[in-house]
C-alpha positions in Angstrom: 60.5 63.5 16.4 63.9 65.0 15.5 66.7 63.4 17.6 70.2 64.4 18.3 72.5 62.5 15.8 74.7 61.3 18.7 71.7 60.1 20.6 70.4 58.3 17.5 73.7 56.5 17.1 73.7 55.4 20.7 70.1 54.1 20.5 70.9 52.2 17.4 73.7 50.4 19.1 71.6 49.8 22.2 68.4 48.6 20.4 69.7 47.1 17.1 66.8 45.8 15.0 64.3 47.4 17.4 65.5 50.9 16.8 62.8 51.6 14.1 60.0 50.5 16.3 61.4 52.8 19.1 61.4 55.8 16.8 57.9 55.1 15.7 56.4 54.9 19.2 58.0 58.3 20.0 55.6 60.0 17.7 52.5 58.1 18.8 50.1 59.4 21.5 51.1 58.1 24.9 48.7 56.4 27.4 46.9 58.5 30.0 47.4 56.6 33.2 46.5 57.3 36.8 47.0 55.4 40.1 44.1 55.0 42.5 44.9 56.2 46.0 43.6 53.3 48.1 44.1 55.4 51.2 41.0 57.4 50.2 39.0 55.2 47.9 38.9 51.7 46.6 39.7 50.9 42.9 36.1 49.7 42.4 34.6 52.9 43.8 36.9 55.1 41.8 36.2 53.2 38.6 32.5 53.7 39.1 33.0 57.5 39.4 35.4 57.8 36.5 33.4 55.6 34.1 30.7 58.2 34.0 33.0 60.4 31.8 36.0 58.3 30.7 36.7 54.9 29.2 38.7 53.1 31.9 40.8 50.0 31.7 42.6 48.1 34.6 45.2 46.1 32.6 46.9 44.4 35.5 44.8 42.1 37.6 47.4 42.0 40.4 47.4 45.8 40.6 43.8 47.0 40.2 44.9 50.5 41.3 46.6 51.1 37.9 44.1 52.7 35.6 44.4 53.5 31.9 42.1 56.3 30.7 41.6 55.5 27.0 39.5 58.5 26.3 36.2 60.4 26.9 32.9 58.6 26.4 30.4 60.0 23.9 29.0 63.2 25.1 25.9 63.5 27.1 24.8 66.7 28.7 26.8 66.0 31.8 29.9 65.0 29.9 29.6 68.2 27.7 29.6 70.3 30.9 32.5 68.4 32.4 34.5 68.6 29.2 34.1 72.4 29.1 35.2 72.7 32.7 38.2 70.6 32.0 39.2 72.5 28.8 37.7 69.8 26.6 35.8 72.0 24.2 38.3 71.4 21.4 37.9 67.6 21.2 37.8 66.3 17.7 35.6 63.2 17.0 37.8 62.4 14.0 40.6 61.4 16.5 38.4 58.9 18.3 39.5 55.4 18.7 39.1 53.2 15.7 37.3 49.8 15.5 34.7 50.7 18.0 31.8 51.7 15.8 30.1 55.1 15.9 27.9 54.4 19.0 30.9 53.4 21.1 33.5 55.8 19.8 35.6 57.5 22.5 37.2 61.0 22.3 40.7 62.1 23.2 41.3 63.5 26.6 41.7 67.3 26.5 45.0 68.8 27.9 44.8 69.2 31.6 41.4 67.5 31.8 42.6 64.6 34.1 44.4 67.0 36.5 41.4 69.3 36.8 38.9 66.6 37.7 37.3 66.7 41.1 38.5 63.2 41.9 42.1 64.3 41.4 41.7 67.4 43.5 40.3 65.2 46.3 43.3 63.0 46.2 41.4 59.9 44.9 44.1 59.3 42.3 47.5 60.5 41.3 48.3 61.2 37.6 51.3 58.9 37.1 52.9 57.3 34.1 52.8 53.5 34.2 56.5 52.9 34.1 57.0 55.3 37.0 54.8 53.1 39.1 57.1 50.1 38.7 60.0 51.0 41.1 57.7 51.2 44.2 56.1 47.9 43.2 59.5 46.3 43.3 60.4 48.1 46.6 57.2 46.6 48.1 57.4 48.5 51.4 55.1 47.5 54.2 53.6 49.1 57.2 56.2 47.9 59.7 59.2 49.3 57.9 61.3 52.5 58.0 61.8 53.7 54.4 63.9 56.5 52.8 63.0 58.1 49.5 66.2 60.0 48.7 65.0 62.1 45.7 61.3 62.3 46.4 59.8 65.4 44.8 57.3 65.9 43.3 55.9 62.8 45.1 54.5 60.3 42.6 56.5 57.4 44.0 56.5 58.7 47.5 52.7 58.8 47.7 52.6 55.3 46.1 55.1 53.9 48.7 53.0 55.5 51.5 49.9 53.9 50.1 51.5 50.5 50.0 52.6 51.0 53.6 48.9 51.8 54.4 50.0 55.1 55.9 51.9 53.3 58.7 55.6 52.8 59.5 57.9 55.7 58.8 58.6 57.2 55.4 61.3 59.9 55.1 60.9 61.9 51.9 63.9 64.0 50.9 64.7 66.5 48.2 67.1 69.4 47.9 65.0 71.9 45.9 62.7 74.1 47.9 60.2 74.6 45.0 60.1 70.8 44.5 59.6 70.3 48.2 56.6 72.7 48.0 55.1 70.5 45.3 56.0 67.3 47.3 54.3 68.6 50.4 51.2 69.6 48.4 50.9 66.2 46.9 51.4 64.4 50.2 48.7 66.5 51.8 46.3 66.0 48.8 46.7 62.3 49.0 46.2 62.2 52.8 49.7 60.9 53.6 50.5 61.0 57.4 53.4 58.6 57.9 56.0 60.8 56.3 58.8 63.2 57.4 60.0 65.7 54.7 63.7 66.6 54.8 65.7 69.0 52.6 69.2 67.9 52.1 71.6 66.9 49.3 71.2 63.1 49.1 74.8 62.1 49.9 75.0 64.5 52.8 71.7 63.2 54.2 73.0 59.6 54.1 76.3 60.7 55.8 74.3 62.3 58.6 72.3 59.2 59.1 75.5 57.1 59.1 77.0 59.3 61.8 74.2 58.5 64.2 74.1 54.8 63.1 70.5 55.1 61.7 69.7 52.5 59.0 66.6 51.8 56.8 64.7 48.7 56.0 64.2 49.9 52.4 65.4 52.8 50.3 64.3 54.2 47.0 66.9 56.0 45.0 65.1 57.3 41.9 68.2 59.1 40.8 68.5 62.4 39.0 69.2 61.5 35.4 69.4 62.7 31.7 65.7 61.7 31.2 66.2 59.9 27.8 63.1 57.8 28.6 60.8 60.7 28.8 60.9 61.9 25.2 57.2 61.2 24.6 55.9 63.4 27.4 58.9 65.8 27.4 60.0 66.2 23.7 62.4 69.0 24.7 64.6 66.4 26.3 65.6 65.3 22.7 67.4 68.7 22.2 69.2 68.6 25.6 71.2 65.4 24.9 74.8 65.7 26.0 77.4 62.9 26.5 79.3 65.2 28.9 76.1 65.6 31.0 75.7 61.8 31.1 79.2 61.3 32.4 78.7 64.0 35.0 75.4 62.4 36.1 76.9 59.0 36.3 79.5 60.2 38.7 76.9 61.8 40.9 74.7 58.7 40.8 77.5 56.4 41.9 78.2 58.5 44.9 74.5 58.8 45.8 74.2 55.0 45.6 77.4 54.4 47.5 76.2 56.5 50.4 72.7 55.1 50.3 74.0 51.6 50.7 75.8 52.7 53.9 72.5 53.4 55.6 70.7 50.3 54.4 70.2 47.5 56.9 71.8 44.1 56.3 69.3 42.2 54.2 67.6 45.4 53.4 66.4 46.3 49.8 67.4 49.4 47.8 65.7 50.1 44.5 67.8 52.2 42.1 65.8 53.6 39.2 66.2 56.1 36.4 64.1 57.3 33.5 67.0 57.1 31.1 68.4 54.5 28.7 72.0 55.5 29.1 74.1 52.5 30.3 76.5 54.9 32.0 73.7 56.0 34.3 72.3 52.5 34.7 74.3 49.3 34.4 77.6 51.2 35.0 76.4 52.6 38.2 75.2 49.2 39.4 78.4 47.5 38.3 80.3 50.0 40.4 78.4 49.2 43.6 78.6 45.5 43.0 82.4 45.6 42.9 82.4 46.9 46.4 81.1 43.5 47.6 78.4 44.7 50.0 75.4 44.0 47.9 73.9 41.6 45.4 71.1 41.9 42.8 67.7 40.4 43.2 65.4 39.2 40.4 62.7 41.6 39.3 59.2 40.6 38.3 56.7 43.2 37.0 53.3 43.2 35.2 54.8 44.9 32.1 57.3 43.7 29.6 60.9 44.2 30.6 64.3 43.4 29.1 67.4 42.3 30.8 70.1 44.8 31.7 73.1 44.8 29.4 76.5 43.4 30.3 78.7 45.4 27.8 78.8 48.9 26.5 81.4 50.8 24.5 83.8 47.8 24.8 83.4 47.8 28.6 82.2 44.6 30.2 80.0 44.6 33.2 79.1 41.8 35.6 76.7 39.1 34.3 74.6 39.9 37.3 73.4 43.0 35.5 71.1 40.8 33.5 68.8 40.8 36.6 68.2 44.5 36.1 65.0 45.6 34.2 65.0 47.8 31.2 61.6 49.2 30.2 61.3 50.5 26.6 58.5 52.7 25.2 57.7 50.4 22.3 57.3 47.3 24.5 54.4 48.7 26.6 53.4 52.0 25.1 54.9 53.7 28.1 57.9 55.9 28.9 61.4 54.3 29.4 62.8 53.2 32.7 65.6 51.3 34.3 65.3 49.4 37.6 67.7 47.5 39.8 66.8 45.7 43.0 69.8 45.7 45.4 70.0 43.6 48.5 72.7 44.4 51.2 74.6 41.3 52.2 77.2 42.7 54.5 77.9 46.0 56.3 
C-alpha cells in the first residue's frame, strides 16, 4: 500500500522497530468478523447455522458472541447455491487456506457474501470489525443504566451496547447526519433494539441542552469523528487523504466534544473515548487536555486482544503518565484494524 510520506514519517516515529510489521499487515487480507446478536439468537445456535457454509472460530472464551469467519467450506450442492446467491461464483480454490489438506481446504469469502446472508438480514448478527467491538466491552453498560452514544451512526457499537443492556434501561443514540441516522435506524430495527431513543444534534450542543436541564448519564460512549488512520486495511483510500491540518482541526473538535460530554456524566460515571486513528493529537492529547481540568481520572483497561499502553510524549510535548492506562490497538498485533480507547471516570462535578 502506498502511504503519504508525512504519514510514513509519523508512523515510524510512533512504532519504531515495529514499523515494518505494520506496513506488512496493511497488504494482508483482513479478518472477516461478525458479532452474534444475543437479543435474537444464542452464539451456539448461530454457530450451528453458520457452520453449514462457513468455517467459524470463536477466539475469545469470555466473549462467545465474537465470531471470526475464516472462509467458505468446501462446496456441496447447498453451498454452491448459497455462494452464487451471495456473489460467490468467483471464488478461487488457489486462495484457500494453507496447511489444511485438500479435503479440509476453505475458500475465501466473496465480496458482500456475509452481508447478504439470511442470518444477517434477520438481525442474528452484525458485521463488525473486532477492534470496533472493544469500546462497548470496556463501557460494559447494564440494563439499569441510562447511556448516551454521542456519535452513534451507523450503529455497530450502539447495537452492541443495547445487546449488553439486554434491551433494557435507556440508550440515547445521537448523530448529526440525516443519511447516517437513516442507516442507524435501519440497523437498530434489524437487530430488534427497543430501548433506544434516536436524536439528531451536533454532539456539543446536545450535551449543552442536557446540562441546562440537569440531566446526566451513568455511562457515555464518545466514539469521536477522527482521521481514520486505523482503517487503512478496509478503507485504503484513507491513505491518500492524510492531512496534518485535518488532524489538528479534528483534535480541537474532539476536545470540545469530550469536555461537554464530561459535563453530563454522573459523578463516578464512566465515559469511553475511542477513535479509529493512531494520531496522538486525536488520542492522548485529547485525554491529557481533559485530565488537566481535574474532574476525571483514567481507569485501567482489560481486553481479550493485545493492546499497547498510551504514549506519554509526542513531538517534544509531554503528557501525563496516566496516559499509559489508555489502550492502543495496532493492526499487526491482532490482525485487526487500529483503535484507541480511554476509560474515563468522573470524580467530581
